[in-house]
CHARMM-style PDB file with segment names, atoms N, HN, CA, C and O in Angstrom:
ATOM      1  N   MET     1      -1.077 -23.160 -12.558  1.00  0.00      PROA
ATOM      2  CA  MET     1       0.005 -22.422 -12.302  1.00  0.00      PROA
ATOM      3  C   MET     1       0.066 -22.372 -10.530  1.00  0.00      PROA
ATOM      4  O   MET     1      -0.690 -22.304  -9.561  1.00  0.00      PROA
ATOM      5  N   GLU     2       1.181 -22.437 -10.791  1.00  0.00      PROA
ATOM      6  HN  GLU     2       1.795 -22.492 -11.578  1.00  0.00      PROA
ATOM      7  CA  GLU     2       1.458 -22.886  -8.839  1.00  0.00      PROA
ATOM      8  C   GLU     2       1.489 -21.864  -7.906  1.00  0.00      PROA
ATOM      9  O   GLU     2       1.944 -20.750  -8.163  1.00  0.00      PROA
ATOM     10  N   GLU     3       1.109 -22.130  -7.024  1.00  0.00      PROA
ATOM     11  HN  GLU     3       0.739 -23.036  -6.816  1.00  0.00      PROA
ATOM     12  CA  GLU     3       0.562 -21.392  -5.727  1.00  0.00      PROA
ATOM     13  C   GLU     3       2.141 -20.871  -5.519  1.00  0.00      PROA
ATOM     14  O   GLU     3       3.220 -21.404  -5.775  1.00  0.00      PROA
ATOM     15  N   ALA     4       1.696 -19.313  -4.816  1.00  0.00      PROA
ATOM     16  HN  ALA     4       0.819 -18.879  -4.608  1.00  0.00      PROA
ATOM     17  CA  ALA     4       2.725 -18.197  -4.755  1.00  0.00      PROA
ATOM     18  C   ALA     4       3.231 -18.367  -3.084  1.00  0.00      PROA
ATOM     19  O   ALA     4       2.607 -19.135  -2.352  1.00  0.00      PROA
ATOM     20  N   PHE     5       4.820 -17.306  -2.390  1.00  0.00      PROA
ATOM     21  HN  PHE     5       5.327 -16.682  -2.985  1.00  0.00      PROA
ATOM     22  CA  PHE     5       4.225 -17.850  -1.315  1.00  0.00      PROA
ATOM     23  C   PHE     5       4.139 -16.685  -0.696  1.00  0.00      PROA
ATOM     24  O   PHE     5       5.145 -16.078  -1.064  1.00  0.00      PROA
ATOM     25  N   VAL     6       3.625 -16.109  -0.081  1.00  0.00      PROA
ATOM     26  HN  VAL     6       2.808 -16.602   0.218  1.00  0.00      PROA
ATOM     27  CA  VAL     6       2.766 -15.450   1.003  1.00  0.00      PROA
ATOM     28  C   VAL     6       3.491 -14.843   2.328  1.00  0.00      PROA
ATOM     29  O   VAL     6       2.776 -15.140   3.285  1.00  0.00      PROA
ATOM     30  N   LEU     7       4.769 -14.018   2.810  1.00  0.00      PROA
ATOM     31  HN  LEU     7       5.350 -13.777   2.033  1.00  0.00      PROA
ATOM     32  CA  LEU     7       4.602 -13.454   4.160  1.00  0.00      PROA
ATOM     33  C   LEU     7       4.137 -12.456   4.534  1.00  0.00      PROA
ATOM     34  O   LEU     7       4.475 -11.315   4.221  1.00  0.00      PROA
ATOM     35  N   VAL     8       3.276 -12.802   5.274  1.00  0.00      PROA
ATOM     36  HN  VAL     8       3.001 -13.729   5.529  1.00  0.00      PROA
ATOM     37  CA  VAL     8       2.436 -11.424   6.303  1.00  0.00      PROA
ATOM     38  C   VAL     8       3.213 -11.206   7.008  1.00  0.00      PROA
ATOM     39  O   VAL     8       3.785 -12.108   7.620  1.00  0.00      PROA
ATOM     40  N   ALA     9       3.588  -9.544   7.214  1.00  0.00      PROA
ATOM     41  HN  ALA     9       3.123  -8.811   6.717  1.00  0.00      PROA
ATOM     42  CA  ALA     9       3.792  -9.061   8.861  1.00  0.00      PROA
ATOM     43  C   ALA     9       2.891  -8.559   9.654  1.00  0.00      PROA
ATOM     44  O   ALA     9       1.901  -8.127   9.063  1.00  0.00      PROA
ATOM     45  N   VAL    10       2.887  -8.447  11.029  1.00  0.00      PROA
ATOM     46  HN  VAL    10       3.691  -8.798  11.509  1.00  0.00      PROA
ATOM     47  CA  VAL    10       1.959  -8.170  12.105  1.00  0.00      PROA
ATOM     48  C   VAL    10       1.110  -6.826  11.657  1.00  0.00      PROA
ATOM     49  O   VAL    10       0.010  -6.621  12.170  1.00  0.00      PROA
ATOM     50  N   GLY    11       1.635  -5.966  10.730  1.00  0.00      PROA
ATOM     51  HN  GLY    11       2.528  -6.133  10.314  1.00  0.00      PROA
ATOM     52  CA  GLY    11       1.054  -5.261  10.917  1.00  0.00      PROA
ATOM     53  C   GLY    11       0.217  -4.824   9.668  1.00  0.00      PROA
ATOM     54  O   GLY    11      -0.194  -3.698   9.385  1.00  0.00      PROA
ATOM     55  N   GLY    12       0.026  -6.366   8.791  1.00  0.00      PROA
ATOM     56  HN  GLY    12       0.359  -7.280   9.021  1.00  0.00      PROA
ATOM     57  CA  GLY    12      -0.233  -6.560   7.330  1.00  0.00      PROA
ATOM     58  C   GLY    12      -0.006  -6.294   6.063  1.00  0.00      PROA
ATOM     59  O   GLY    12      -0.838  -6.397   5.162  1.00  0.00      PROA
ATOM     60  N   ALA    13       1.961  -5.682   5.873  1.00  0.00      PROA
ATOM     61  HN  ALA    13       2.637  -5.597   6.605  1.00  0.00      PROA
ATOM     62  CA  ALA    13       2.243  -6.358   4.677  1.00  0.00      PROA
ATOM     63  C   ALA    13       2.458  -6.959   4.447  1.00  0.00      PROA
ATOM     64  O   ALA    13       2.461  -7.868   5.277  1.00  0.00      PROA
ATOM     65  N   ARG    14       3.023  -7.346   2.732  1.00  0.00      PROA
ATOM     66  HN  ARG    14       3.020  -6.608   2.058  1.00  0.00      PROA
ATOM     67  CA  ARG    14       3.012  -8.484   2.559  1.00  0.00      PROA
ATOM     68  C   ARG    14       3.947  -8.971   1.501  1.00  0.00      PROA
ATOM     69  O   ARG    14       4.178  -8.087   0.676  1.00  0.00      PROA
ATOM     70  N   TRP    15       4.479  -9.956   1.298  1.00  0.00      PROA
ATOM     71  HN  TRP    15       4.292 -10.674   1.968  1.00  0.00      PROA
ATOM     72  CA  TRP    15       5.769  -9.936   0.477  1.00  0.00      PROA
ATOM     73  C   TRP    15       5.564 -11.059  -0.762  1.00  0.00      PROA
ATOM     74  O   TRP    15       6.378 -11.981  -0.714  1.00  0.00      PROA
ATOM     75  N   VAL    16       4.783 -11.100  -1.647  1.00  0.00      PROA
ATOM     76  HN  VAL    16       4.122 -10.350  -1.686  1.00  0.00      PROA
ATOM     77  CA  VAL    16       4.539 -12.481  -2.511  1.00  0.00      PROA
ATOM     78  C   VAL    16       5.514 -12.528  -3.335  1.00  0.00      PROA
ATOM     79  O   VAL    16       5.897 -11.548  -3.973  1.00  0.00      PROA
ATOM     80  N   VAL    17       6.069 -13.793  -3.413  1.00  0.00      PROA
ATOM     81  HN  VAL    17       5.758 -14.589  -2.895  1.00  0.00      PROA
ATOM     82  CA  VAL    17       6.937 -14.151  -4.742  1.00  0.00      PROA
ATOM     83  C   VAL    17       6.327 -15.589  -4.947  1.00  0.00      PROA
ATOM     84  O   VAL    17       5.958 -16.440  -4.139  1.00  0.00      PROA
ATOM     85  N   ARG    18       6.352 -15.553  -6.172  1.00  0.00      PROA
ATOM     86  HN  ARG    18       6.651 -14.861  -6.829  1.00  0.00      PROA
ATOM     87  CA  ARG    18       5.770 -16.447  -7.244  1.00  0.00      PROA
ATOM     88  C   ARG    18       6.885 -17.674  -7.371  1.00  0.00      PROA
ATOM     89  O   ARG    18       7.978 -17.435  -6.858  1.00  0.00      PROA
ATOM     90  N   PRO    19       6.736 -18.739  -7.898  1.00  0.00      PROA
ATOM     91  CA  PRO    19       7.182 -19.786  -8.316  1.00  0.00      PROA
ATOM     92  C   PRO    19       8.247 -19.558  -9.442  1.00  0.00      PROA
ATOM     93  O   PRO    19       7.813 -19.043 -10.473  1.00  0.00      PROA
ATOM     94  N   PRO    20       9.597 -19.874  -9.390  1.00  0.00      PROA
ATOM     95  CA  PRO    20      11.153 -19.383 -10.494  1.00  0.00      PROA
ATOM     96  C   PRO    20       9.860 -19.917 -11.618  1.00  0.00      PROA
ATOM     97  O   PRO    20       8.770 -20.449 -11.409  1.00  0.00      PROA
ATOM     98  N   GLN    21      10.603 -19.473 -12.935  1.00  0.00      PROA
ATOM     99  HN  GLN    21      11.489 -19.041 -13.105  1.00  0.00      PROA
ATOM    100  CA  GLN    21      10.069 -19.958 -14.088  1.00  0.00      PROA
ATOM    101  C   GLN    21      10.721 -19.784 -15.196  1.00  0.00      PROA
ATOM    102  O   GLN    21      10.863 -18.719 -15.798  1.00  0.00      PROA
ATOM    103  N   ASP    22      11.138 -20.856 -15.491  1.00  0.00      PROA
ATOM    104  HN  ASP    22      11.023 -21.720 -15.001  1.00  0.00      PROA
ATOM    105  CA  ASP    22      12.083 -20.899 -16.789  1.00  0.00      PROA
ATOM    106  C   ASP    22      12.027 -20.623 -18.163  1.00  0.00      PROA
ATOM    107  O   ASP    22      11.967 -21.590 -18.923  1.00  0.00      PROA
ATOM    108  N   PRO    23      12.040 -18.868 -18.879  1.00  0.00      PROA
ATOM    109  CA  PRO    23      11.214 -18.729 -19.524  1.00  0.00      PROA
ATOM    110  C   PRO    23      11.421 -19.028 -21.139  1.00  0.00      PROA
ATOM    111  O   PRO    23      10.607 -18.948 -22.059  1.00  0.00      PROA
ATOM    112  N   TYR    24      13.700 -19.640 -21.133  1.00  0.00      PROA
ATOM    113  HN  TYR    24      14.361 -19.705 -20.386  1.00  0.00      PROA
ATOM    114  CA  TYR    24      13.918 -20.527 -22.465  1.00  0.00      PROA
ATOM    115  C   TYR    24      13.930 -21.530 -22.639  1.00  0.00      PROA
ATOM    116  O   TYR    24      13.962 -22.076 -23.742  1.00  0.00      PROA
ATOM    117  N   GLY    25      13.899 -22.204 -21.228  1.00  0.00      PROA
ATOM    118  HN  GLY    25      13.873 -21.761 -20.332  1.00  0.00      PROA
ATOM    119  CA  GLY    25      13.842 -23.678 -21.110  1.00  0.00      PROA
ATOM    120  C   GLY    25      15.175 -24.431 -21.474  1.00  0.00      PROA
ATOM    121  O   GLY    25      15.427 -25.396 -22.196  1.00  0.00      PROA
ATOM    122  N   ASP    26      15.813 -23.719 -20.798  1.00  0.00      PROA
ATOM    123  HN  ASP    26      15.608 -22.935 -20.213  1.00  0.00      PROA
ATOM    124  CA  ASP    26      17.272 -23.788 -20.856  1.00  0.00      PROA
ATOM    125  C   ASP    26      17.664 -23.981 -19.510  1.00  0.00      PROA
ATOM    126  O   ASP    26      18.885 -23.830 -19.482  1.00  0.00      PROA
ATOM    127  N   GLY    27      17.294 -24.203 -18.544  1.00  0.00      PROA
ATOM    128  HN  GLY    27      16.302 -24.325 -18.567  1.00  0.00      PROA
ATOM    129  CA  GLY    27      18.282 -23.933 -17.300  1.00  0.00      PROA
ATOM    130  C   GLY    27      19.276 -23.625 -16.635  1.00  0.00      PROA
ATOM    131  O   GLY    27      20.034 -24.201 -15.854  1.00  0.00      PROA
ATOM    132  N   TYR    28      19.100 -22.045 -17.304  1.00  0.00      PROA
ATOM    133  HN  TYR    28      18.484 -21.578 -17.939  1.00  0.00      PROA
ATOM    134  CA  TYR    28      20.421 -21.059 -16.473  1.00  0.00      PROA
ATOM    135  C   TYR    28      19.738 -20.487 -16.453  1.00  0.00      PROA
ATOM    136  O   TYR    28      19.954 -19.691 -15.539  1.00  0.00      PROA
ATOM    137  N   VAL    29      18.453 -20.183 -17.145  1.00  0.00      PROA
ATOM    138  HN  VAL    29      18.277 -20.829 -17.888  1.00  0.00      PROA
ATOM    139  CA  VAL    29      17.550 -18.447 -16.550  1.00  0.00      PROA
ATOM    140  C   VAL    29      16.744 -18.741 -15.914  1.00  0.00      PROA
ATOM    141  O   VAL    29      16.135 -19.806 -16.015  1.00  0.00      PROA
ATOM    142  N   PHE    30      16.526 -17.822 -15.050  1.00  0.00      PROA
ATOM    143  HN  PHE    30      17.021 -16.957 -14.968  1.00  0.00      PROA
ATOM    144  CA  PHE    30      14.927 -18.137 -14.709  1.00  0.00      PROA
ATOM    145  C   PHE    30      14.664 -16.408 -14.515  1.00  0.00      PROA
ATOM    146  O   PHE    30      15.509 -15.514 -14.578  1.00  0.00      PROA
ATOM    147  N   THR    31      12.961 -16.282 -14.221  1.00  0.00      PROA
ATOM    148  HN  THR    31      12.275 -17.008 -14.169  1.00  0.00      PROA
ATOM    149  CA  THR    31      12.125 -15.274 -13.358  1.00  0.00      PROA
ATOM    150  C   THR    31      11.176 -15.169 -12.292  1.00  0.00      PROA
ATOM    151  O   THR    31      10.005 -15.541 -12.223  1.00  0.00      PROA
ATOM    152  N   VAL    32      11.788 -14.690 -11.622  1.00  0.00      PROA
ATOM    153  HN  VAL    32      12.740 -14.388 -11.679  1.00  0.00      PROA
ATOM    154  CA  VAL    32      11.095 -14.764 -10.572  1.00  0.00      PROA
ATOM    155  C   VAL    32      10.220 -13.420 -10.244  1.00  0.00      PROA
ATOM    156  O   VAL    32      10.818 -12.346 -10.183  1.00  0.00      PROA
ATOM    157  N   GLU    33       8.194 -13.500  -9.940  1.00  0.00      PROA
ATOM    158  HN  GLU    33       7.708 -14.373  -9.989  1.00  0.00      PROA
ATOM    159  CA  GLU    33       7.473 -12.403 -10.061  1.00  0.00      PROA
ATOM    160  C   GLU    33       7.481 -12.213  -8.769  1.00  0.00      PROA
ATOM    161  O   GLU    33       7.440 -13.256  -8.116  1.00  0.00      PROA
ATOM    162  N   THR    34       7.538 -10.736  -7.870  1.00  0.00      PROA
ATOM    163  HN  THR    34       7.571  -9.888  -8.400  1.00  0.00      PROA
ATOM    164  CA  THR    34       7.629 -10.544  -6.868  1.00  0.00      PROA
ATOM    165  C   THR    34       6.830  -9.459  -6.505  1.00  0.00      PROA
ATOM    166  O   THR    34       7.025  -8.348  -6.997  1.00  0.00      PROA
ATOM    167  N   GLU    35       5.709  -9.735  -5.469  1.00  0.00      PROA
ATOM    168  HN  GLU    35       5.550 -10.638  -5.069  1.00  0.00      PROA
ATOM    169  CA  GLU    35       5.181  -8.104  -4.867  1.00  0.00      PROA
ATOM    170  C   GLU    35       5.489  -7.928  -3.453  1.00  0.00      PROA
ATOM    171  O   GLU    35       5.931  -8.710  -2.612  1.00  0.00      PROA
ATOM    172  N   LEU    36       5.103  -6.562  -3.398  1.00  0.00      PROA
ATOM    173  HN  LEU    36       4.743  -5.926  -4.081  1.00  0.00      PROA
ATOM    174  CA  LEU    36       4.926  -5.858  -1.566  1.00  0.00      PROA
ATOM    175  C   LEU    36       3.545  -4.860  -1.867  1.00  0.00      PROA
ATOM    176  O   LEU    36       3.037  -4.252  -2.809  1.00  0.00      PROA
ATOM    177  N   HSD    37       3.282  -5.138  -0.315  1.00  0.00      PROA
ATOM    178  HN  HSD    37       3.694  -5.632   0.451  1.00  0.00      PROA
ATOM    179  CA  HSD    37       1.513  -4.732  -0.641  1.00  0.00      PROA
ATOM    180  C   HSD    37       2.026  -3.871   1.350  1.00  0.00      PROA
ATOM    181  O   HSD    37       2.632  -4.299   2.333  1.00  0.00      PROA
ATOM    182  N   GLU    38       1.483  -2.850   1.072  1.00  0.00      PROA
ATOM    183  HN  GLU    38       0.991  -2.502   0.274  1.00  0.00      PROA
ATOM    184  CA  GLU    38       1.602  -2.543   2.383  1.00  0.00      PROA
ATOM    185  C   GLU    38       0.495  -0.575   2.142  1.00  0.00      PROA
ATOM    186  O   GLU    38       0.581   0.266   1.247  1.00  0.00      PROA
ATOM    187  N   ASP    39      -0.076  -0.604   2.976  1.00  0.00      PROA
ATOM    188  HN  ASP    39      -0.146  -1.287   3.703  1.00  0.00      PROA
ATOM    189  CA  ASP    39      -1.355   0.309   3.143  1.00  0.00      PROA
ATOM    190  C   ASP    39      -1.585   1.150   2.070  1.00  0.00      PROA
ATOM    191  O   ASP    39      -1.538   2.364   1.875  1.00  0.00      PROA
ATOM    192  N   GLY    40      -2.009  -0.442   1.038  1.00  0.00      PROA
ATOM    193  HN  GLY    40      -2.047  -1.429   1.196  1.00  0.00      PROA
ATOM    194  CA  GLY    40      -3.026   0.082   0.162  1.00  0.00      PROA
ATOM    195  C   GLY    40      -1.910   0.559  -0.843  1.00  0.00      PROA
ATOM    196  O   GLY    40      -2.227   1.296  -1.777  1.00  0.00      PROA
ATOM    197  N   MET    41      -0.535   0.125  -0.653  1.00  0.00      PROA
ATOM    198  HN  MET    41      -0.278  -0.474   0.105  1.00  0.00      PROA
ATOM    199  CA  MET    41       0.034   0.774  -2.513  1.00  0.00      PROA
ATOM    200  C   MET    41       0.568  -0.705  -2.821  1.00  0.00      PROA
ATOM    201  O   MET    41       0.196  -1.647  -2.120  1.00  0.00      PROA
ATOM    202  N   ARG    42       1.296  -0.847  -3.703  1.00  0.00      PROA
ATOM    203  HN  ARG    42       1.599  -0.082  -4.272  1.00  0.00      PROA
ATOM    204  CA  ARG    42       2.048  -1.734  -4.626  1.00  0.00      PROA
ATOM    205  C   ARG    42       3.035  -2.170  -5.307  1.00  0.00      PROA
ATOM    206  O   ARG    42       2.724  -2.431  -6.470  1.00  0.00      PROA
ATOM    207  N   ALA    43       4.120  -2.354  -5.035  1.00  0.00      PROA
ATOM    208  HN  ALA    43       4.372  -2.142  -4.091  1.00  0.00      PROA
ATOM    209  CA  ALA    43       5.100  -2.524  -5.293  1.00  0.00      PROA
ATOM    210  C   ALA    43       5.739  -3.926  -6.217  1.00  0.00      PROA
ATOM    211  O   ALA    43       6.089  -4.816  -5.442  1.00  0.00      PROA
ATOM    212  N   ALA    44       5.953  -4.282  -7.702  1.00  0.00      PROA
ATOM    213  HN  ALA    44       5.669  -3.559  -8.332  1.00  0.00      PROA
ATOM    214  CA  ALA    44       6.171  -5.597  -8.591  1.00  0.00      PROA
ATOM    215  C   ALA    44       7.103  -5.195  -9.475  1.00  0.00      PROA
ATOM    216  O   ALA    44       7.068  -4.099 -10.035  1.00  0.00      PROA
ATOM    217  N   THR    45       8.014  -6.088  -9.653  1.00  0.00      PROA
ATOM    218  HN  THR    45       8.043  -6.978  -9.199  1.00  0.00      PROA
ATOM    219  CA  THR    45       8.647  -6.470 -10.310  1.00  0.00      PROA
ATOM    220  C   THR    45       8.892  -7.930 -11.028  1.00  0.00      PROA
ATOM    221  O   THR    45       8.185  -8.898 -10.748  1.00  0.00      PROA
ATOM    222  N   VAL    46      10.053  -7.994 -12.062  1.00  0.00      PROA
ATOM    223  HN  VAL    46      10.627  -7.208 -12.289  1.00  0.00      PROA
ATOM    224  CA  VAL    46      10.299  -9.065 -12.107  1.00  0.00      PROA
ATOM    225  C   VAL    46      12.126  -9.264 -12.023  1.00  0.00      PROA
ATOM    226  O   VAL    46      12.904  -8.418 -12.461  1.00  0.00      PROA
ATOM    227  N   ALA    47      12.517 -10.477 -11.410  1.00  0.00      PROA
ATOM    228  HN  ALA    47      11.884 -11.165 -11.054  1.00  0.00      PROA
ATOM    229  CA  ALA    47      13.825 -10.698 -10.982  1.00  0.00      PROA
ATOM    230  C   ALA    47      13.774 -11.927 -11.879  1.00  0.00      PROA
ATOM    231  O   ALA    47      12.891 -12.783 -11.931  1.00  0.00      PROA
ATOM    232  N   LYS    48      15.517 -11.790 -12.950  1.00  0.00      PROA
ATOM    233  HN  LYS    48      16.235 -11.096 -12.908  1.00  0.00      PROA
ATOM    234  CA  LYS    48      16.337 -12.212 -13.864  1.00  0.00      PROA
ATOM    235  C   LYS    48      17.267 -12.887 -12.948  1.00  0.00      PROA
ATOM    236  O   LYS    48      18.036 -12.117 -12.373  1.00  0.00      PROA
ATOM    237  N   ILE    49      17.377 -14.031 -12.693  1.00  0.00      PROA
ATOM    238  HN  ILE    49      16.752 -14.656 -13.160  1.00  0.00      PROA
ATOM    239  CA  ILE    49      17.974 -15.306 -12.467  1.00  0.00      PROA
ATOM    240  C   ILE    49      19.137 -15.370 -12.746  1.00  0.00      PROA
ATOM    241  O   ILE    49      19.337 -14.697 -11.735  1.00  0.00      PROA
ATOM    242  N   ASP    50      20.662 -15.610 -13.354  1.00  0.00      PROA
ATOM    243  HN  ASP    50      20.499 -16.157 -14.175  1.00  0.00      PROA
ATOM    244  CA  ASP    50      20.986 -15.984 -14.491  1.00  0.00      PROA
ATOM    245  C   ASP    50      21.799 -17.325 -13.800  1.00  0.00      PROA
ATOM    246  O   ASP    50      21.831 -17.316 -12.569  1.00  0.00      PROA
ATOM    247  N   GLY    51      22.353 -18.291 -14.381  1.00  0.00      PROA
ATOM    248  HN  GLY    51      22.327 -18.299 -15.381  1.00  0.00      PROA
ATOM    249  CA  GLY    51      23.669 -18.977 -14.339  1.00  0.00      PROA
ATOM    250  C   GLY    51      22.932 -20.204 -13.486  1.00  0.00      PROA
ATOM    251  O   GLY    51      23.489 -21.265 -13.772  1.00  0.00      PROA
ATOM    252  N   TRP    52      22.163 -20.335 -12.802  1.00  0.00      PROA
ATOM    253  HN  TRP    52      21.711 -19.473 -12.570  1.00  0.00      PROA
ATOM    254  CA  TRP    52      21.349 -21.860 -12.056  1.00  0.00      PROA
ATOM    255  C   TRP    52      20.951 -22.571 -12.822  1.00  0.00      PROA
ATOM    256  O   TRP    52      19.975 -22.278 -13.512  1.00  0.00      PROA
ATOM    257  N   LYS    53      21.626 -23.780 -12.931  1.00  0.00      PROA
ATOM    258  HN  LYS    53      22.419 -24.018 -12.370  1.00  0.00      PROA
ATOM    259  CA  LYS    53      21.167 -24.728 -13.344  1.00  0.00      PROA
ATOM    260  C   LYS    53      20.783 -26.054 -12.586  1.00  0.00      PROA
ATOM    261  O   LYS    53      21.639 -26.754 -12.044  1.00  0.00      PROA
ATOM    262  N   ARG    54      19.482 -26.343 -12.586  1.00  0.00      PROA
ATOM    263  HN  ARG    54      18.787 -25.774 -13.026  1.00  0.00      PROA
ATOM    264  CA  ARG    54      18.301 -27.709 -12.127  1.00  0.00      PROA
ATOM    265  C   ARG    54      19.719 -28.485 -12.045  1.00  0.00      PROA
ATOM    266  O   ARG    54      20.463 -28.455 -13.025  1.00  0.00      PROA
ATOM    267  N   GLY    55      20.195 -29.376 -10.540  1.00  0.00      PROA
ATOM    268  HN  GLY    55      19.591 -29.400  -9.743  1.00  0.00      PROA
ATOM    269  CA  GLY    55      20.774 -30.618 -10.231  1.00  0.00      PROA
ATOM    270  C   GLY    55      21.886 -30.119  -9.995  1.00  0.00      PROA
ATOM    271  O   GLY    55      22.362 -30.866  -9.139  1.00  0.00      PROA
ATOM    272  N   ARG    56      23.074 -28.819 -10.346  1.00  0.00      PROA
ATOM    273  HN  ARG    56      22.687 -28.213 -11.041  1.00  0.00      PROA
ATOM    274  CA  ARG    56      23.404 -27.964 -10.159  1.00  0.00      PROA
ATOM    275  C   ARG    56      24.549 -27.957  -8.367  1.00  0.00      PROA
ATOM    276  O   ARG    56      24.248 -27.137  -7.499  1.00  0.00      PROA
ATOM    277  N   ASN    57      24.999 -28.334  -8.279  1.00  0.00      PROA
ATOM    278  HN  ASN    57      25.244 -29.000  -8.983  1.00  0.00      PROA
ATOM    279  CA  ASN    57      25.159 -27.866  -6.715  1.00  0.00      PROA
ATOM    280  C   ASN    57      26.372 -26.518  -6.877  1.00  0.00      PROA
ATOM    281  OT1 ASN    57      26.752 -25.905  -5.880  1.00  0.00      PROA
TER     282      ASN     57
END
């Protein structure tokens, strides 16, 4: 698994974004797991990105 990108605010809040995954292997639909952490709470979701093909501008 590739390493996640983590942004940390001065107060300690963190935003974690994992590398995009291509669940169907078609190059058109990607998912991105993301999390927010602050004050002992955690919110997480998986975002779906449609219509993006690698190598296209």
